[in-house]
Structures are given as C-alpha cells and as structure tokens.
C-alpha positions as CSV (number, residue, x, y, z in Angstrom):
1,M,6.5,-15.9,-41.9
2,N,6.6,-12.3,-43.2
3,P,10.2,-11.2,-44.2
4,E,9.0,-7.6,-44.1
5,L,8.4,-7.8,-40.3
6,Q,10.8,-8.3,-37.3
7,R,9.4,-10.0,-34.1
8,F,10.7,-9.1,-30.7
9,R,10.1,-10.9,-27.4
10,I,9.8,-8.8,-24.2
11,D,10.1,-10.1,-20.7
12,L,8.3,-7.9,-18.2
13,A,6.9,-7.6,-14.7
14,Y,4.0,-5.6,-13.3
15,D,2.1,-4.7,-10.1
16,G,-1.4,-5.8,-11.0
17,R,-3.2,-3.9,-8.3
18,P,-3.9,-0.7,-10.4
19,Y,-5.1,-2.7,-13.5
20,E,-8.0,-4.8,-14.6
21,G,-5.9,-7.8,-15.6
22,W,-3.8,-8.3,-18.6
23,Q,-6.3,-8.8,-21.4
24,S,-7.3,-5.7,-23.4
25,Q,-10.7,-4.2,-22.3
26,P,-12.9,-1.5,-23.7
27,G,-12.0,0.8,-20.8
28,G,-8.3,0.6,-21.6
29,N,-7.1,0.1,-18.0
30,T,-5.3,-3.2,-18.5
31,V,-1.6,-4.1,-18.7
32,Q,-1.9,-5.0,-22.4
33,D,-3.6,-1.7,-23.2
34,V,-1.0,0.4,-21.4
35,L,1.9,-1.5,-23.1
36,Q,0.2,-1.2,-26.5
37,L,-0.2,2.5,-26.1
38,A,3.5,2.8,-25.2
39,L,4.5,0.7,-28.2
40,H,2.5,2.8,-30.6
41,R,3.9,6.0,-29.2
42,I,7.4,4.6,-30.2
43,C,6.3,3.0,-33.5
44,P,2.8,3.7,-34.8
45,E,3.2,0.8,-37.3
46,A,3.9,-1.8,-34.6
47,G,1.5,-4.8,-34.6
48,R,-0.6,-6.0,-31.8
49,L,1.1,-7.1,-28.6
50,Q,0.5,-10.8,-27.8
51,G,1.0,-12.0,-24.2
52,S,1.7,-15.6,-23.0
53,G,-1.8,-15.6,-21.3
54,R,-4.2,-13.7,-19.2
55,T,-3.8,-12.6,-15.6
56,D,-6.9,-11.6,-13.6
57,S,-7.7,-8.2,-12.3
58,G,-5.4,-7.3,-9.5
59,V,-3.0,-10.2,-10.2
60,S,0.7,-9.3,-10.6
61,A,3.5,-10.9,-12.7
62,E,7.1,-11.2,-11.9
63,N,7.9,-12.8,-15.2
64,Q,5.4,-12.3,-18.0
65,V,6.3,-12.8,-21.7
66,A,4.9,-11.0,-24.8
67,H,5.8,-10.4,-28.4
68,F,5.2,-7.8,-31.1
69,D,6.1,-7.3,-34.8
70,V,7.4,-4.1,-36.3
71,P,8.5,-3.3,-39.9
72,A,11.8,-4.9,-40.6
73,E,13.3,-1.5,-41.7
74,W,12.8,-0.2,-38.2
75,R,16.4,-0.2,-36.9
76,M,15.9,-0.3,-33.1
77,Q,17.6,-3.3,-31.4
78,G,16.3,-5.2,-28.4
79,D,17.9,-3.0,-25.7
80,D,16.7,0.1,-27.5
81,W,13.1,-1.1,-27.2
82,R,13.6,-2.0,-23.5
83,K,14.7,1.6,-22.8
84,A,12.1,3.2,-25.0
85,L,9.2,1.2,-23.6
86,N,10.2,1.8,-20.0
87,A,10.5,5.6,-20.7
88,N,6.8,5.4,-21.9
89,L,5.4,3.1,-19.2
90,P,4.2,3.8,-15.6
91,A,6.4,2.6,-12.8
92,A,4.1,-0.3,-12.1
93,I,5.0,-2.0,-15.4
94,R,8.7,-2.7,-16.2
95,V,10.3,-4.3,-19.2
96,Y,13.4,-6.3,-18.1
97,G,14.5,-7.5,-21.4
98,C,13.8,-7.4,-25.1
99,Q,15.3,-9.5,-27.9
100,A,14.8,-10.2,-31.6
101,V,13.2,-13.6,-32.3
102,T,12.2,-15.6,-35.3
103,S,8.7,-15.2,-36.6
104,D,7.7,-18.7,-35.4
105,F,8.0,-17.7,-31.8
106,H,4.7,-17.0,-30.2
107,A,4.5,-15.9,-26.6
108,R,1.4,-17.9,-26.0
109,F,1.5,-20.9,-28.3
110,S,5.2,-21.5,-27.9
111,A,4.9,-21.8,-24.1
112,V,5.1,-25.3,-22.6
113,G,4.1,-24.4,-19.1
114,K,3.8,-21.8,-16.4
115,T,4.6,-21.4,-12.7
116,Y,2.3,-19.3,-10.4
117,R,3.0,-18.3,-6.9
118,Y,0.5,-17.4,-4.2
119,R,1.7,-15.6,-1.1
120,F,-0.1,-15.6,2.2
121,H,0.7,-14.1,5.6
122,T,-0.2,-15.7,9.0
123,A,0.8,-13.0,11.5
124,P,-1.9,-11.5,13.6
125,V,-1.4,-8.1,11.8
126,L,-0.7,-7.9,8.1
127,P,2.4,-5.7,7.4
128,P,1.2,-2.6,5.6
129,L,3.7,-3.2,2.7
130,Q,2.1,-6.6,2.1
131,A,-1.4,-5.1,1.7
132,G,-2.7,-6.2,-1.7
133,L,0.3,-8.5,-2.2
134,S,-0.5,-11.2,0.3
135,W,-3.6,-13.0,1.5
136,H,-4.0,-12.4,5.3
137,L,-4.7,-15.8,7.1
138,P,-4.0,-15.0,10.8
139,W,-6.0,-18.1,11.8
140,V,-3.6,-20.6,10.1
141,S,-1.2,-22.3,12.5
142,E,2.2,-23.9,11.9
143,E,0.6,-27.4,12.3
144,Q,-2.0,-26.5,9.6
145,I,0.7,-25.7,7.2
146,T,1.7,-29.3,7.0
147,E,-2.0,-30.2,6.3
148,M,-2.0,-27.8,3.3
149,T,0.8,-29.8,1.8
150,N,-1.4,-32.8,1.8
151,V,-4.0,-31.0,-0.4
152,L,-1.2,-29.8,-2.8
153,Q,0.0,-33.4,-3.1
154,E,-3.6,-34.4,-4.3
155,I,-3.5,-31.6,-6.9
156,T,-0.3,-32.8,-8.5
157,G,-0.7,-34.8,-11.6
158,T,-3.2,-34.9,-14.6
159,H,-6.7,-34.1,-13.5
160,D,-10.0,-32.6,-14.7
161,F,-9.9,-29.2,-13.1
162,R,-13.4,-28.0,-14.2
163,S,-14.5,-27.8,-10.6
164,F,-11.5,-25.7,-9.8
165,S,-12.1,-22.9,-12.3
166,A,-14.6,-20.2,-12.9
167,N,-16.9,-20.1,-15.9
168,R,-16.1,-17.4,-18.5
169,N,-19.7,-17.4,-19.7
170,D,-18.5,-17.0,-23.3
171,G,-20.7,-19.8,-24.7
172,K,-17.7,-22.2,-24.6
173,D,-17.7,-23.3,-20.9
174,A,-19.5,-26.6,-21.6
175,D,-17.1,-27.8,-24.4
176,R,-13.9,-26.4,-23.0
177,N,-11.1,-28.9,-22.3
178,T,-10.5,-28.7,-18.6
179,T,-7.8,-31.4,-18.2
180,R,-4.5,-30.0,-17.1
181,T,-1.3,-31.4,-15.8
182,I,0.4,-30.0,-12.6
183,F,4.0,-31.0,-12.6
184,S,4.8,-29.9,-9.1
185,T,3.4,-28.0,-6.1
186,D,5.5,-26.6,-3.2
187,L,4.7,-24.7,0.0
188,L,7.7,-22.5,0.7
189,K,8.4,-20.5,3.9
190,E,9.9,-17.1,2.8
191,K,10.2,-15.8,6.4
192,E,8.5,-15.8,9.6
193,N,4.7,-15.9,9.1
194,Q,5.1,-15.5,5.3
195,Y,4.5,-18.4,2.9
196,V,4.2,-19.0,-0.8
197,I,2.3,-21.8,-2.6
198,E,4.1,-22.5,-5.9
199,V,2.3,-24.4,-8.7
200,H,3.9,-25.4,-11.9
201,G,1.8,-26.8,-14.7
202,N,1.3,-27.1,-18.5
203,G,-1.6,-24.7,-18.4
204,F,-4.2,-23.1,-16.2
205,L,-7.9,-22.4,-16.4
206,Y,-9.7,-19.2,-15.4
207,K,-9.0,-18.5,-11.7
208,M,-7.7,-22.0,-11.3
209,V,-4.8,-21.3,-9.0
210,R,-7.0,-19.1,-6.8
211,F,-9.5,-22.0,-6.5
212,L,-6.7,-24.4,-5.6
213,V,-5.4,-22.1,-2.9
214,G,-9.0,-21.5,-1.7
215,T,-9.5,-25.3,-1.5
216,C,-6.5,-25.6,0.8
217,T,-7.9,-23.2,3.2
218,S,-11.4,-24.7,3.0
219,H,-9.9,-28.1,3.9
220,L,-8.3,-26.5,7.0
221,R,-11.8,-25.1,8.0
222,K,-13.3,-28.6,7.6
223,K,-15.5,-27.5,4.7
224,I,-14.1,-30.1,2.3
225,T,-12.3,-33.4,2.9
226,L,-9.4,-34.9,1.0
227,E,-11.7,-37.5,-0.3
228,E,-14.1,-34.9,-1.7
229,I,-11.2,-33.1,-3.3
230,K,-10.2,-36.3,-5.1
231,E,-13.7,-36.8,-6.3
232,L,-13.8,-33.3,-7.8
233,L,-10.4,-33.9,-9.5
234,E,-11.8,-37.1,-11.0
235,G,-14.6,-35.1,-12.5
236,K,-17.4,-36.9,-10.7
237,Y,-19.4,-33.8,-10.2
238,P,-18.6,-31.5,-13.2
239,E,-21.3,-29.0,-12.3
240,Q,-20.0,-28.6,-8.7
241,K,-17.4,-25.9,-8.0
242,A,-14.8,-26.1,-5.2
243,P,-16.0,-24.2,-2.1
244,H,-13.8,-21.1,-2.2
245,C,-11.9,-18.9,-4.6
246,A,-9.0,-17.1,-3.0
247,P,-8.7,-13.4,-3.6
248,P,-6.3,-12.1,-6.3
249,D,-4.1,-10.3,-3.7
250,G,-1.4,-12.9,-3.3
251,L,-1.2,-14.3,-6.8
252,S,1.6,-13.7,-9.2
253,L,2.7,-15.2,-12.5
254,W,6.2,-16.3,-11.5
255,Q,7.6,-17.8,-14.8
256,V,6.6,-18.8,-18.3
257,H,8.4,-21.9,-19.6
258,Y,9.6,-22.5,-23.2
259,D,11.5,-25.3,-24.8
C-alpha cells in the first residue's frame, strides 16, 4: 500500500467490434490501449490501467471493471474521472461509474467470478442491427433449444476445461491449471428468435465460452454426443479439443463479481 497514491475503480462497457480485444497490443488498437491513452491525457502521472481480465478480439463487454492509481494530491473525485474519461474516449467505450477504493482492491485478483452472455438469432434473416452482435443460427429449431439446455447442464459444475479452450502458445499451455467451476448456466429467450446463453463461473480460460457454445451447436449437428462431452470434461483426452469454437460476434462480458 502506497499512501502517496489513490486508487480508483471504473465500471465500463464497450462495443468490441472495432478493437483487437481488451489486452494491450503493440498496434495499440485495443480497449486497454485506448483507455490508457485517455487516462494519460487527463493525468500524465497516472499508473497502468488494470482490467478484470481479457476479452478476445471482437468481444464486447456490458460490465467490465478496471482500476488505476494516481498521485494522492490529484484532487479529482470519482465522478470527475467519469466525465473526463468519457470526454476523451470514442463512443464505443463508455465509463458508467468511477469510485475511490482502497489500495488492496485489484480489478483482476479481487474478482471471485464472472458472467458471460452469448447471444444468437434463429430467424431466417439476421436483423441488420444484430450484425456482429449475434451469431446467426437459422437452422436451429424451437425443439433443439431444449436439447441445448441438456449440454449446458453437463457443463455446470467443476470440470477440467482444457478441451474447451484454445492454446495461447505462450510456453505455459502444458502446465496451465485448466480446472474451473461453472456455478450456473441458463438459456434465456429475449424475444422471438433471439436467445442468450448465460454462463456464470469462478474463472474462464482462453476462448472457453466460445468453445462451450460451439459444443452446443455441434451436439445439435450430431458431431459430438453427450457422452463424448462428459469424457472431455473428465479430462480423458487432454490433447483433444472440442469440435467447434463459436465466433466472437455474440459474446459479451456481462458482469464481474466481487465479495
């Protein structure tokens, strides 16, 4: 704890389509890079912005959490930061709230879980305003929606999700702990032909939610059985990946959970 610094938590949302994910990249076209630039325009002495976790390229967030430190003598309050950041950010990124927190709060390490939502649309024609925000699955019938819930029930609980994640190729894939707990899964009907798969867990691996959604659709296409899904969740075939990773279009970080 550094008494010379004041920590702020920000709650934000973003349309992920224009960006190459959350995590800072050399090209600078990420949500973290854009936020960091806006932060330094306001306070050049601000520390590095830390997020609750990564979202992939093209993935949106309706409730992302981050924190940053500034010198304690900097007199701006939480709502001042909210207004100033939004004035320096593109419309695709919005800060909804900012508040001072103690220095032991960490956006990533203080989180106890996350909820993701994946939206898909089953109408014969995808509405233009859903382009890039929903996965178009015109072949899925009402009867098959029930079958998707059977797959989601198998996913719930503590499992080895190695087969339901992508390798990062960072030299740590073989030793990475891939056991996670999914507290709940739901399939919600938002309106006619529009559905949301909601997954709440204590943590998620790289592209894990997209693999889980892809597994649901692969099961409907008879490419993987419930028994084979169970075997992958039991870690029987650690080198084998689930048959399909859904596109990023419908995925959104819905909520980050803290004690």
